[in-house]
Biotite code that builds the C-alpha atoms (Angstrom):
import biotite.structure as struc

atoms = struc.array([
    struc.Atom([-11.253, -27.879, -36.216], chain_id="A", res_id=1, res_name="MET", atom_name="CA", element="C"),
    struc.Atom([-10.522, -31.186, -34.529], chain_id="A", res_id=2, res_name="ASP", atom_name="CA", element="C"),
    struc.Atom([-8.191, -33.264, -36.718], chain_id="A", res_id=3, res_name="ASP", atom_name="CA", element="C"),
    struc.Atom([-7.184, -35.876, -34.133], chain_id="A", res_id=4, res_name="THR", atom_name="CA", element="C"),
    struc.Atom([-9.183, -38.502, -36.031], chain_id="A", res_id=5, res_name="PHE", atom_name="CA", element="C"),
    struc.Atom([-6.661, -38.249, -38.889], chain_id="A", res_id=6, res_name="LEU", atom_name="CA", element="C"),
    struc.Atom([-4.115, -40.165, -36.801], chain_id="A", res_id=7, res_name="LYS", atom_name="CA", element="C"),
    struc.Atom([-6.286, -43.271, -37.061], chain_id="A", res_id=8, res_name="ASN", atom_name="CA", element="C"),
    struc.Atom([-6.512, -43.193, -40.859], chain_id="A", res_id=9, res_name="ILE", atom_name="CA", element="C"),
    struc.Atom([-3.900, -45.286, -42.644], chain_id="A", res_id=10, res_name="VAL", atom_name="CA", element="C"),
    struc.Atom([-3.349, -44.371, -46.302], chain_id="A", res_id=11, res_name="ILE", atom_name="CA", element="C"),
    struc.Atom([-1.813, -47.072, -48.488], chain_id="A", res_id=12, res_name="SER", atom_name="CA", element="C"),
    struc.Atom([-1.361, -47.496, -52.242], chain_id="A", res_id=13, res_name="ASN", atom_name="CA", element="C"),
    struc.Atom([-4.580, -49.505, -52.470], chain_id="A", res_id=14, res_name="ASN", atom_name="CA", element="C"),
    struc.Atom([-7.585, -47.364, -53.375], chain_id="A", res_id=15, res_name="LEU", atom_name="CA", element="C"),
    struc.Atom([-10.229, -49.829, -52.208], chain_id="A", res_id=16, res_name="LYS", atom_name="CA", element="C"),
    struc.Atom([-8.462, -50.446, -48.887], chain_id="A", res_id=17, res_name="GLU", atom_name="CA", element="C"),
    struc.Atom([-8.189, -46.697, -48.291], chain_id="A", res_id=18, res_name="ASN", atom_name="CA", element="C"),
    struc.Atom([-11.879, -46.084, -48.932], chain_id="A", res_id=19, res_name="LEU", atom_name="CA", element="C"),
    struc.Atom([-12.878, -48.970, -46.675], chain_id="A", res_id=20, res_name="ILE", atom_name="CA", element="C"),
    struc.Atom([-10.487, -47.705, -43.969], chain_id="A", res_id=21, res_name="SER", atom_name="CA", element="C"),
    struc.Atom([-11.962, -44.209, -44.033], chain_id="A", res_id=22, res_name="ILE", atom_name="CA", element="C"),
    struc.Atom([-15.513, -45.564, -44.062], chain_id="A", res_id=23, res_name="ALA", atom_name="CA", element="C"),
    struc.Atom([-14.774, -47.753, -41.041], chain_id="A", res_id=24, res_name="GLU", atom_name="CA", element="C"),
    struc.Atom([-12.794, -45.097, -39.148], chain_id="A", res_id=25, res_name="THR", atom_name="CA", element="C"),
    struc.Atom([-15.180, -42.149, -39.514], chain_id="A", res_id=26, res_name="ILE", atom_name="CA", element="C"),
    struc.Atom([-18.578, -42.478, -37.871], chain_id="A", res_id=27, res_name="ASP", atom_name="CA", element="C"),
    struc.Atom([-19.751, -39.132, -39.266], chain_id="A", res_id=28, res_name="GLU", atom_name="CA", element="C"),
    struc.Atom([-21.098, -38.259, -42.718], chain_id="A", res_id=29, res_name="LYS", atom_name="CA", element="C"),
    struc.Atom([-18.784, -39.136, -45.628], chain_id="A", res_id=30, res_name="ILE", atom_name="CA", element="C"),
    struc.Atom([-19.668, -38.079, -49.172], chain_id="A", res_id=31, res_name="VAL", atom_name="CA", element="C"),
    struc.Atom([-18.210, -38.590, -52.617], chain_id="A", res_id=32, res_name="PHE", atom_name="CA", element="C"),
    struc.Atom([-19.015, -36.113, -55.399], chain_id="A", res_id=33, res_name="SER", atom_name="CA", element="C"),
    struc.Atom([-18.999, -37.412, -58.956], chain_id="A", res_id=34, res_name="THR", atom_name="CA", element="C"),
    struc.Atom([-19.272, -35.505, -62.217], chain_id="A", res_id=35, res_name="SER", atom_name="CA", element="C"),
    struc.Atom([-18.847, -38.804, -64.106], chain_id="A", res_id=36, res_name="PHE", atom_name="CA", element="C"),
    struc.Atom([-15.375, -37.870, -65.307], chain_id="A", res_id=37, res_name="GLY", atom_name="CA", element="C"),
    struc.Atom([-12.908, -40.686, -65.803], chain_id="A", res_id=38, res_name="ILE", atom_name="CA", element="C"),
    struc.Atom([-11.295, -40.179, -62.373], chain_id="A", res_id=39, res_name="GLU", atom_name="CA", element="C"),
    struc.Atom([-14.679, -40.200, -60.665], chain_id="A", res_id=40, res_name="ASP", atom_name="CA", element="C"),
    struc.Atom([-15.570, -43.453, -62.401], chain_id="A", res_id=41, res_name="GLN", atom_name="CA", element="C"),
    struc.Atom([-12.488, -45.050, -60.827], chain_id="A", res_id=42, res_name="VAL", atom_name="CA", element="C"),
    struc.Atom([-13.642, -44.050, -57.339], chain_id="A", res_id=43, res_name="ILE", atom_name="CA", element="C"),
    struc.Atom([-17.265, -44.980, -58.077], chain_id="A", res_id=44, res_name="LEU", atom_name="CA", element="C"),
    struc.Atom([-16.125, -48.453, -59.085], chain_id="A", res_id=45, res_name="HIS", atom_name="CA", element="C"),
    struc.Atom([-14.145, -48.856, -55.875], chain_id="A", res_id=46, res_name="ALA", atom_name="CA", element="C"),
    struc.Atom([-17.109, -47.781, -53.725], chain_id="A", res_id=47, res_name="ILE", atom_name="CA", element="C"),
    struc.Atom([-19.822, -49.710, -55.551], chain_id="A", res_id=48, res_name="PHE", atom_name="CA", element="C"),
    struc.Atom([-17.836, -52.892, -56.197], chain_id="A", res_id=49, res_name="SER", atom_name="CA", element="C"),
    struc.Atom([-16.959, -53.131, -52.489], chain_id="A", res_id=50, res_name="GLN", atom_name="CA", element="C"),
    struc.Atom([-20.501, -52.123, -51.487], chain_id="A", res_id=51, res_name="LYS", atom_name="CA", element="C"),
    struc.Atom([-19.235, -49.486, -49.062], chain_id="A", res_id=52, res_name="ILE", atom_name="CA", element="C"),
    struc.Atom([-22.560, -48.390, -47.653], chain_id="A", res_id=53, res_name="LYS", atom_name="CA", element="C"),
    struc.Atom([-21.553, -45.471, -45.435], chain_id="A", res_id=54, res_name="ASN", atom_name="CA", element="C"),
    struc.Atom([-20.117, -43.336, -48.232], chain_id="A", res_id=55, res_name="ILE", atom_name="CA", element="C"),
    struc.Atom([-22.911, -41.269, -49.771], chain_id="A", res_id=56, res_name="GLU", atom_name="CA", element="C"),
    struc.Atom([-22.410, -40.770, -53.506], chain_id="A", res_id=57, res_name="VAL", atom_name="CA", element="C"),
    struc.Atom([-23.914, -37.647, -55.045], chain_id="A", res_id=58, res_name="PHE", atom_name="CA", element="C"),
    struc.Atom([-23.772, -35.644, -58.252], chain_id="A", res_id=59, res_name="THR", atom_name="CA", element="C"),
    struc.Atom([-24.717, -32.129, -59.316], chain_id="A", res_id=60, res_name="LEU", atom_name="CA", element="C"),
    struc.Atom([-26.997, -31.948, -62.341], chain_id="A", res_id=61, res_name="ASP", atom_name="CA", element="C"),
    struc.Atom([-26.540, -28.441, -63.706], chain_id="A", res_id=62, res_name="THR", atom_name="CA", element="C"),
    struc.Atom([-29.139, -28.925, -66.432], chain_id="A", res_id=63, res_name="GLY", atom_name="CA", element="C"),
    struc.Atom([-26.518, -28.194, -69.117], chain_id="A", res_id=64, res_name="ARG", atom_name="CA", element="C"),
    struc.Atom([-24.622, -31.516, -69.244], chain_id="A", res_id=65, res_name="LEU", atom_name="CA", element="C"),
    struc.Atom([-23.677, -33.408, -72.412], chain_id="A", res_id=66, res_name="PHE", atom_name="CA", element="C"),
    struc.Atom([-26.003, -36.199, -73.629], chain_id="A", res_id=67, res_name="PRO", atom_name="CA", element="C"),
    struc.Atom([-22.998, -38.525, -73.293], chain_id="A", res_id=68, res_name="GLU", atom_name="CA", element="C"),
    struc.Atom([-22.769, -37.675, -69.594], chain_id="A", res_id=69, res_name="THR", atom_name="CA", element="C"),
    struc.Atom([-26.397, -38.607, -68.996], chain_id="A", res_id=70, res_name="TYR", atom_name="CA", element="C"),
    struc.Atom([-25.882, -41.826, -70.967], chain_id="A", res_id=71, res_name="GLN", atom_name="CA", element="C"),
    struc.Atom([-22.896, -42.732, -68.776], chain_id="A", res_id=72, res_name="LEU", atom_name="CA", element="C"),
    struc.Atom([-24.870, -41.847, -65.646], chain_id="A", res_id=73, res_name="TRP", atom_name="CA", element="C"),
    struc.Atom([-27.601, -44.303, -66.650], chain_id="A", res_id=74, res_name="ASP", atom_name="CA", element="C"),
    struc.Atom([-25.097, -46.996, -67.657], chain_id="A", res_id=75, res_name="LYS", atom_name="CA", element="C"),
    struc.Atom([-23.273, -46.662, -64.329], chain_id="A", res_id=76, res_name="THR", atom_name="CA", element="C"),
    struc.Atom([-26.449, -47.091, -62.293], chain_id="A", res_id=77, res_name="LEU", atom_name="CA", element="C"),
    struc.Atom([-27.374, -50.200, -64.272], chain_id="A", res_id=78, res_name="LEU", atom_name="CA", element="C"),
    struc.Atom([-23.917, -51.785, -64.129], chain_id="A", res_id=79, res_name="GLN", atom_name="CA", element="C"),
    struc.Atom([-23.527, -51.436, -60.363], chain_id="A", res_id=80, res_name="TYR", atom_name="CA", element="C"),
    struc.Atom([-27.206, -51.633, -59.384], chain_id="A", res_id=81, res_name="ASN", atom_name="CA", element="C"),
    struc.Atom([-26.567, -48.583, -57.241], chain_id="A", res_id=82, res_name="ALA", atom_name="CA", element="C"),
    struc.Atom([-28.122, -45.199, -56.523], chain_id="A", res_id=83, res_name="SER", atom_name="CA", element="C"),
    struc.Atom([-26.595, -41.745, -56.747], chain_id="A", res_id=84, res_name="ILE", atom_name="CA", element="C"),
    struc.Atom([-28.167, -38.821, -54.902], chain_id="A", res_id=85, res_name="LYS", atom_name="CA", element="C"),
    struc.Atom([-28.749, -35.858, -57.204], chain_id="A", res_id=86, res_name="THR", atom_name="CA", element="C"),
    struc.Atom([-28.751, -32.165, -56.387], chain_id="A", res_id=87, res_name="TYR", atom_name="CA", element="C"),
    struc.Atom([-30.254, -29.610, -58.771], chain_id="A", res_id=88, res_name="TYR", atom_name="CA", element="C"),
    struc.Atom([-30.014, -25.814, -58.938], chain_id="A", res_id=89, res_name="PRO", atom_name="CA", element="C"),
    struc.Atom([-32.838, -23.874, -57.326], chain_id="A", res_id=90, res_name="LYS", atom_name="CA", element="C"),
    struc.Atom([-35.472, -23.242, -59.986], chain_id="A", res_id=91, res_name="THR", atom_name="CA", element="C"),
    struc.Atom([-36.186, -19.637, -59.014], chain_id="A", res_id=92, res_name="ASN", atom_name="CA", element="C"),
    struc.Atom([-32.481, -18.725, -59.212], chain_id="A", res_id=93, res_name="GLN", atom_name="CA", element="C"),
    struc.Atom([-32.077, -20.239, -62.683], chain_id="A", res_id=94, res_name="ILE", atom_name="CA", element="C"),
    struc.Atom([-35.267, -18.595, -63.941], chain_id="A", res_id=95, res_name="GLU", atom_name="CA", element="C"),
    struc.Atom([-34.171, -15.175, -62.695], chain_id="A", res_id=96, res_name="GLU", atom_name="CA", element="C"),
    struc.Atom([-30.649, -15.570, -64.073], chain_id="A", res_id=97, res_name="TYR", atom_name="CA", element="C"),
    struc.Atom([-31.833, -16.533, -67.565], chain_id="A", res_id=98, res_name="VAL", atom_name="CA", element="C"),
    struc.Atom([-34.585, -13.920, -67.548], chain_id="A", res_id=99, res_name="GLN", atom_name="CA", element="C"),
    struc.Atom([-32.118, -11.153, -66.701], chain_id="A", res_id=100, res_name="ASN", atom_name="CA", element="C"),
    struc.Atom([-29.121, -12.294, -68.753], chain_id="A", res_id=101, res_name="ASN", atom_name="CA", element="C"),
    struc.Atom([-30.201, -14.659, -71.541], chain_id="A", res_id=102, res_name="GLY", atom_name="CA", element="C"),
    struc.Atom([-29.458, -18.352, -72.018], chain_id="A", res_id=103, res_name="ILE", atom_name="CA", element="C"),
    struc.Atom([-25.674, -18.170, -72.615], chain_id="A", res_id=104, res_name="ASN", atom_name="CA", element="C"),
    struc.Atom([-24.424, -14.929, -71.035], chain_id="A", res_id=105, res_name="PRO", atom_name="CA", element="C"),
    struc.Atom([-21.282, -16.529, -69.627], chain_id="A", res_id=106, res_name="PHE", atom_name="CA", element="C"),
    struc.Atom([-19.440, -16.012, -72.927], chain_id="A", res_id=107, res_name="TYR", atom_name="CA", element="C"),
    struc.Atom([-19.660, -12.245, -72.450], chain_id="A", res_id=108, res_name="ALA", atom_name="CA", element="C"),
    struc.Atom([-18.467, -11.866, -68.881], chain_id="A", res_id=109, res_name="SER", atom_name="CA", element="C"),
    struc.Atom([-16.354, -13.733, -66.341], chain_id="A", res_id=110, res_name="VAL", atom_name="CA", element="C"),
    struc.Atom([-18.649, -12.446, -63.594], chain_id="A", res_id=111, res_name="ASN", atom_name="CA", element="C"),
    struc.Atom([-21.736, -13.788, -65.367], chain_id="A", res_id=112, res_name="LEU", atom_name="CA", element="C"),
    struc.Atom([-19.996, -17.125, -65.910], chain_id="A", res_id=113, res_name="ARG", atom_name="CA", element="C"),
    struc.Atom([-19.086, -17.338, -62.243], chain_id="A", res_id=114, res_name="LYS", atom_name="CA", element="C"),
    struc.Atom([-22.643, -16.412, -61.287], chain_id="A", res_id=115, res_name="GLU", atom_name="CA", element="C"),
    struc.Atom([-23.897, -19.256, -63.462], chain_id="A", res_id=116, res_name="CYS", atom_name="CA", element="C"),
    struc.Atom([-21.423, -21.674, -61.840], chain_id="A", res_id=117, res_name="CYS", atom_name="CA", element="C"),
    struc.Atom([-22.482, -20.479, -58.411], chain_id="A", res_id=118, res_name="ASN", atom_name="CA", element="C"),
    struc.Atom([-26.171, -21.114, -59.114], chain_id="A", res_id=119, res_name="ILE", atom_name="CA", element="C"),
    struc.Atom([-25.748, -24.417, -60.924], chain_id="A", res_id=120, res_name="ARG", atom_name="CA", element="C"),
    struc.Atom([-22.834, -25.890, -58.927], chain_id="A", res_id=121, res_name="LYS", atom_name="CA", element="C"),
    struc.Atom([-21.695, -24.112, -55.786], chain_id="A", res_id=122, res_name="VAL", atom_name="CA", element="C"),
    struc.Atom([-25.066, -23.588, -54.097], chain_id="A", res_id=123, res_name="GLU", atom_name="CA", element="C"),
    struc.Atom([-26.174, -27.208, -54.717], chain_id="A", res_id=124, res_name="PRO", atom_name="CA", element="C"),
    struc.Atom([-22.767, -28.398, -53.486], chain_id="A", res_id=125, res_name="LEU", atom_name="CA", element="C"),
    struc.Atom([-23.233, -26.533, -50.218], chain_id="A", res_id=126, res_name="LYS", atom_name="CA", element="C"),
    struc.Atom([-26.469, -28.439, -49.681], chain_id="A", res_id=127, res_name="ARG", atom_name="CA", element="C"),
    struc.Atom([-24.786, -31.733, -50.568], chain_id="A", res_id=128, res_name="ALA", atom_name="CA", element="C"),
    struc.Atom([-21.919, -31.154, -48.125], chain_id="A", res_id=129, res_name="LEU", atom_name="CA", element="C"),
    struc.Atom([-24.140, -30.056, -45.246], chain_id="A", res_id=130, res_name="LEU", atom_name="CA", element="C"),
    struc.Atom([-23.160, -32.023, -42.143], chain_id="A", res_id=131, res_name="GLY", atom_name="CA", element="C"),
    struc.Atom([-20.348, -33.932, -43.908], chain_id="A", res_id=132, res_name="ALA", atom_name="CA", element="C"),
    struc.Atom([-17.046, -34.651, -42.160], chain_id="A", res_id=133, res_name="LYS", atom_name="CA", element="C"),
    struc.Atom([-15.174, -36.008, -45.216], chain_id="A", res_id=134, res_name="ILE", atom_name="CA", element="C"),
    struc.Atom([-15.613, -35.017, -48.863], chain_id="A", res_id=135, res_name="TRP", atom_name="CA", element="C"),
    struc.Atom([-14.019, -37.479, -51.285], chain_id="A", res_id=136, res_name="ILE", atom_name="CA", element="C"),
    struc.Atom([-12.982, -36.057, -54.666], chain_id="A", res_id=137, res_name="THR", atom_name="CA", element="C"),
    struc.Atom([-11.336, -37.199, -57.901], chain_id="A", res_id=138, res_name="GLY", atom_name="CA", element="C"),
    struc.Atom([-8.823, -34.337, -57.984], chain_id="A", res_id=139, res_name="LEU", atom_name="CA", element="C"),
    struc.Atom([-5.357, -35.097, -59.363], chain_id="A", res_id=140, res_name="ARG", atom_name="CA", element="C"),
    struc.Atom([-2.203, -32.989, -59.105], chain_id="A", res_id=141, res_name="ALA", atom_name="CA", element="C"),
    struc.Atom([-1.575, -33.481, -62.820], chain_id="A", res_id=142, res_name="GLU", atom_name="CA", element="C"),
    struc.Atom([-4.798, -31.673, -63.730], chain_id="A", res_id=143, res_name="GLN", atom_name="CA", element="C"),
    struc.Atom([-3.590, -28.110, -63.118], chain_id="A", res_id=144, res_name="SER", atom_name="CA", element="C"),
    struc.Atom([-0.918, -26.010, -61.426], chain_id="A", res_id=145, res_name="ASP", atom_name="CA", element="C"),
    struc.Atom([-3.422, -25.062, -58.718], chain_id="A", res_id=146, res_name="ASN", atom_name="CA", element="C"),
    struc.Atom([-3.880, -28.720, -57.781], chain_id="A", res_id=147, res_name="ARG", atom_name="CA", element="C"),
    struc.Atom([-0.152, -29.463, -57.525], chain_id="A", res_id=148, res_name="ASN", atom_name="CA", element="C"),
    struc.Atom([-0.088, -28.057, -54.002], chain_id="A", res_id=149, res_name="SER", atom_name="CA", element="C"),
    struc.Atom([-2.961, -30.183, -52.666], chain_id="A", res_id=150, res_name="LEU", atom_name="CA", element="C"),
    struc.Atom([-2.555, -32.832, -49.982], chain_id="A", res_id=151, res_name="ASN", atom_name="CA", element="C"),
    struc.Atom([-4.118, -36.291, -49.833], chain_id="A", res_id=152, res_name="ILE", atom_name="CA", element="C"),
    struc.Atom([-6.237, -35.127, -46.887], chain_id="A", res_id=153, res_name="ILE", atom_name="CA", element="C"),
    struc.Atom([-6.708, -31.427, -46.225], chain_id="A", res_id=154, res_name="GLU", atom_name="CA", element="C"),
    struc.Atom([-9.069, -28.978, -44.606], chain_id="A", res_id=155, res_name="TRP", atom_name="CA", element="C"),
    struc.Atom([-11.333, -27.057, -46.989], chain_id="A", res_id=156, res_name="ASP", atom_name="CA", element="C"),
    struc.Atom([-11.904, -23.734, -45.262], chain_id="A", res_id=157, res_name="GLU", atom_name="CA", element="C"),
    struc.Atom([-14.486, -22.561, -47.785], chain_id="A", res_id=158, res_name="HIS", atom_name="CA", element="C"),
    struc.Atom([-16.855, -25.502, -47.295], chain_id="A", res_id=159, res_name="PHE", atom_name="CA", element="C"),
    struc.Atom([-15.749, -26.357, -43.733], chain_id="A", res_id=160, res_name="GLN", atom_name="CA", element="C"),
    struc.Atom([-15.063, -30.022, -44.495], chain_id="A", res_id=161, res_name="VAL", atom_name="CA", element="C"),
    struc.Atom([-12.079, -32.353, -44.774], chain_id="A", res_id=162, res_name="TYR", atom_name="CA", element="C"),
    struc.Atom([-11.309, -33.151, -48.377], chain_id="A", res_id=163, res_name="LYS", atom_name="CA", element="C"),
    struc.Atom([-9.851, -36.552, -49.253], chain_id="A", res_id=164, res_name="TYR", atom_name="CA", element="C"),
    struc.Atom([-8.156, -36.783, -52.666], chain_id="A", res_id=165, res_name="ASN", atom_name="CA", element="C"),
    struc.Atom([-7.294, -40.490, -53.113], chain_id="A", res_id=166, res_name="PRO", atom_name="CA", element="C"),
    struc.Atom([-6.160, -40.142, -56.748], chain_id="A", res_id=167, res_name="LEU", atom_name="CA", element="C"),
    struc.Atom([-4.018, -37.068, -56.148], chain_id="A", res_id=168, res_name="LEU", atom_name="CA", element="C"),
    struc.Atom([-0.770, -38.685, -57.347], chain_id="A", res_id=169, res_name="HIS", atom_name="CA", element="C"),
    struc.Atom([-2.272, -40.900, -60.055], chain_id="A", res_id=170, res_name="TRP", atom_name="CA", element="C"),
    struc.Atom([-1.230, -40.123, -63.629], chain_id="A", res_id=171, res_name="THR", atom_name="CA", element="C"),
    struc.Atom([-3.625, -40.082, -66.562], chain_id="A", res_id=172, res_name="THR", atom_name="CA", element="C"),
    struc.Atom([-2.097, -43.381, -67.651], chain_id="A", res_id=173, res_name="ASN", atom_name="CA", element="C"),
    struc.Atom([-2.740, -44.857, -64.181], chain_id="A", res_id=174, res_name="ASP", atom_name="CA", element="C"),
    struc.Atom([-6.397, -43.878, -64.451], chain_id="A", res_id=175, res_name="VAL", atom_name="CA", element="C"),
    struc.Atom([-6.829, -45.303, -67.958], chain_id="A", res_id=176, res_name="LYS", atom_name="CA", element="C"),
    struc.Atom([-5.140, -48.588, -67.018], chain_id="A", res_id=177, res_name="LYS", atom_name="CA", element="C"),
    struc.Atom([-7.449, -48.982, -64.014], chain_id="A", res_id=178, res_name="TYR", atom_name="CA", element="C"),
    struc.Atom([-10.512, -48.243, -66.153], chain_id="A", res_id=179, res_name="ILE", atom_name="CA", element="C"),
    struc.Atom([-9.526, -50.799, -68.800], chain_id="A", res_id=180, res_name="ASN", atom_name="CA", element="C"),
    struc.Atom([-8.438, -53.477, -66.317], chain_id="A", res_id=181, res_name="LYS", atom_name="CA", element="C"),
    struc.Atom([-11.719, -53.358, -64.393], chain_id="A", res_id=182, res_name="ASN", atom_name="CA", element="C"),
    struc.Atom([-14.147, -52.861, -67.296], chain_id="A", res_id=183, res_name="GLY", atom_name="CA", element="C"),
    struc.Atom([-15.393, -49.566, -65.889], chain_id="A", res_id=184, res_name="ILE", atom_name="CA", element="C"),
    struc.Atom([-17.777, -47.522, -68.090], chain_id="A", res_id=185, res_name="PRO", atom_name="CA", element="C"),
    struc.Atom([-16.545, -44.047, -68.984], chain_id="A", res_id=186, res_name="TYR", atom_name="CA", element="C"),
    struc.Atom([-17.690, -41.006, -70.927], chain_id="A", res_id=187, res_name="ASN", atom_name="CA", element="C"),
    struc.Atom([-17.171, -41.606, -74.659], chain_id="A", res_id=188, res_name="THR", atom_name="CA", element="C"),
    struc.Atom([-16.222, -37.931, -75.037], chain_id="A", res_id=189, res_name="LEU", atom_name="CA", element="C"),
    struc.Atom([-12.864, -38.863, -73.499], chain_id="A", res_id=190, res_name="HIS", atom_name="CA", element="C"),
    struc.Atom([-12.131, -40.734, -76.737], chain_id="A", res_id=191, res_name="ASP", atom_name="CA", element="C"),
    struc.Atom([-12.628, -37.472, -78.649], chain_id="A", res_id=192, res_name="LYS", atom_name="CA", element="C"),
    struc.Atom([-9.987, -35.468, -76.724], chain_id="A", res_id=193, res_name="ASN", atom_name="CA", element="C"),
    struc.Atom([-12.415, -34.140, -74.142], chain_id="A", res_id=194, res_name="PHE", atom_name="CA", element="C"),
    struc.Atom([-10.305, -34.338, -70.981], chain_id="A", res_id=195, res_name="VAL", atom_name="CA", element="C"),
    struc.Atom([-12.122, -32.288, -68.343], chain_id="A", res_id=196, res_name="SER", atom_name="CA", element="C"),
    struc.Atom([-15.858, -32.596, -68.994], chain_id="A", res_id=197, res_name="ILE", atom_name="CA", element="C"),
    struc.Atom([-18.359, -30.168, -67.477], chain_id="A", res_id=198, res_name="GLY", atom_name="CA", element="C"),
    struc.Atom([-21.344, -28.316, -68.875], chain_id="A", res_id=199, res_name="CYS", atom_name="CA", element="C"),
    struc.Atom([-21.746, -28.604, -72.646], chain_id="A", res_id=200, res_name="ALA", atom_name="CA", element="C"),
    struc.Atom([-21.564, -24.852, -73.473], chain_id="A", res_id=201, res_name="PRO", atom_name="CA", element="C"),
    struc.Atom([-18.374, -24.492, -71.429], chain_id="A", res_id=202, res_name="CYS", atom_name="CA", element="C"),
    struc.Atom([-16.425, -27.573, -72.535], chain_id="A", res_id=203, res_name="THR", atom_name="CA", element="C"),
    struc.Atom([-14.564, -28.445, -75.724], chain_id="A", res_id=204, res_name="ARG", atom_name="CA", element="C"),
    struc.Atom([-11.987, -31.000, -76.816], chain_id="A", res_id=205, res_name="ALA", atom_name="CA", element="C"),
    struc.Atom([-8.391, -29.971, -76.268], chain_id="A", res_id=206, res_name="ILE", atom_name="CA", element="C"),
    struc.Atom([-5.937, -29.583, -79.131], chain_id="A", res_id=207, res_name="LYS", atom_name="CA", element="C"),
    struc.Atom([-2.484, -31.101, -79.391], chain_id="A", res_id=208, res_name="GLU", atom_name="CA", element="C"),
    struc.Atom([-0.122, -29.404, -76.970], chain_id="A", res_id=209, res_name="GLY", atom_name="CA", element="C"),
    struc.Atom([-2.878, -27.896, -74.819], chain_id="A", res_id=210, res_name="GLU", atom_name="CA", element="C"),
    struc.Atom([-3.156, -28.434, -71.079], chain_id="A", res_id=211, res_name="ASN", atom_name="CA", element="C"),
    struc.Atom([-5.745, -30.447, -69.158], chain_id="A", res_id=212, res_name="PHE", atom_name="CA", element="C"),
    struc.Atom([-7.955, -27.451, -68.334], chain_id="A", res_id=213, res_name="ARG", atom_name="CA", element="C"),
    struc.Atom([-7.689, -25.699, -71.706], chain_id="A", res_id=214, res_name="ASP", atom_name="CA", element="C"),
    struc.Atom([-10.957, -27.266, -72.787], chain_id="A", res_id=215, res_name="GLY", atom_name="CA", element="C"),
    struc.Atom([-12.888, -25.516, -70.012], chain_id="A", res_id=216, res_name="ARG", atom_name="CA", element="C"),
    struc.Atom([-13.950, -21.849, -70.357], chain_id="A", res_id=217, res_name="TRP", atom_name="CA", element="C"),
    struc.Atom([-11.425, -21.515, -73.162], chain_id="A", res_id=218, res_name="TRP", atom_name="CA", element="C"),
    struc.Atom([-12.470, -17.923, -73.895], chain_id="A", res_id=219, res_name="TRP", atom_name="CA", element="C"),
    struc.Atom([-11.244, -16.737, -70.470], chain_id="A", res_id=220, res_name="GLU", atom_name="CA", element="C"),
    struc.Atom([-7.842, -15.838, -69.078], chain_id="A", res_id=221, res_name="ASP", atom_name="CA", element="C"),
    struc.Atom([-6.037, -18.966, -67.813], chain_id="A", res_id=222, res_name="GLN", atom_name="CA", element="C"),
    struc.Atom([-5.764, -17.618, -64.263], chain_id="A", res_id=223, res_name="SER", atom_name="CA", element="C"),
    struc.Atom([-9.547, -17.291, -63.806], chain_id="A", res_id=224, res_name="LYS", atom_name="CA", element="C"),
    struc.Atom([-10.577, -20.795, -64.841], chain_id="A", res_id=225, res_name="LYS", atom_name="CA", element="C"),
    struc.Atom([-12.196, -22.315, -61.764], chain_id="A", res_id=226, res_name="GLU", atom_name="CA", element="C"),
    struc.Atom([-15.889, -22.696, -61.027], chain_id="A", res_id=227, res_name="CYS", atom_name="CA", element="C"),
    struc.Atom([-15.826, -22.374, -57.241], chain_id="A", res_id=228, res_name="GLY", atom_name="CA", element="C"),
    struc.Atom([-16.159, -26.048, -56.309], chain_id="A", res_id=229, res_name="LEU", atom_name="CA", element="C"),
    struc.Atom([-12.452, -26.387, -55.550], chain_id="A", res_id=230, res_name="HIS", atom_name="CA", element="C"),
    struc.Atom([-10.725, -23.292, -54.186], chain_id="A", res_id=231, res_name="LYS", atom_name="CA", element="C"),
])
């Protein structure tokens, strides 16, 4: 991998300046993946409000999202008069999976849950990242122990792309203040103690004293709770 281009990227404390800098420095494909979580809305606002054209924004529609997520998706498009490229699971893979295992088999087996995630998320993500040099994410170190060791810019061996995590050292309070200050729409489930929001069958509100990721795949062992998007 050739990482000499990284020397020309200057990272400051200003999110908008950083995104513009990367967009102007890299003449190859740059993508931002949004799941419409509160962190992603911060980055979406920065991209759309500055009209940064050479960052492609995409989302993965698993087919099992909350109604509130679709409502936010629509509201975001209207507010910023923007477009978001959408990737869907392959129909034949979903049909075969449901036919063989039922509609909600992920509660019974970690392997079946990971297979579902692979069909609905990982495979579409591979298509979305095809040819990309930089993948911008909303990952934060505060979200889990696994993400504490991330760097602002790092090489993702699994997807063969550089991952840029501009909000890595932002706190939850930082994110909320930015959302409120800039009038950014967000998922109303966040007001009901839903912190990490994914597919509806696999997400619940967290209880007092629980960690950020406790609302995802809560029936599984803590050490197994990733979907394959971020290794």
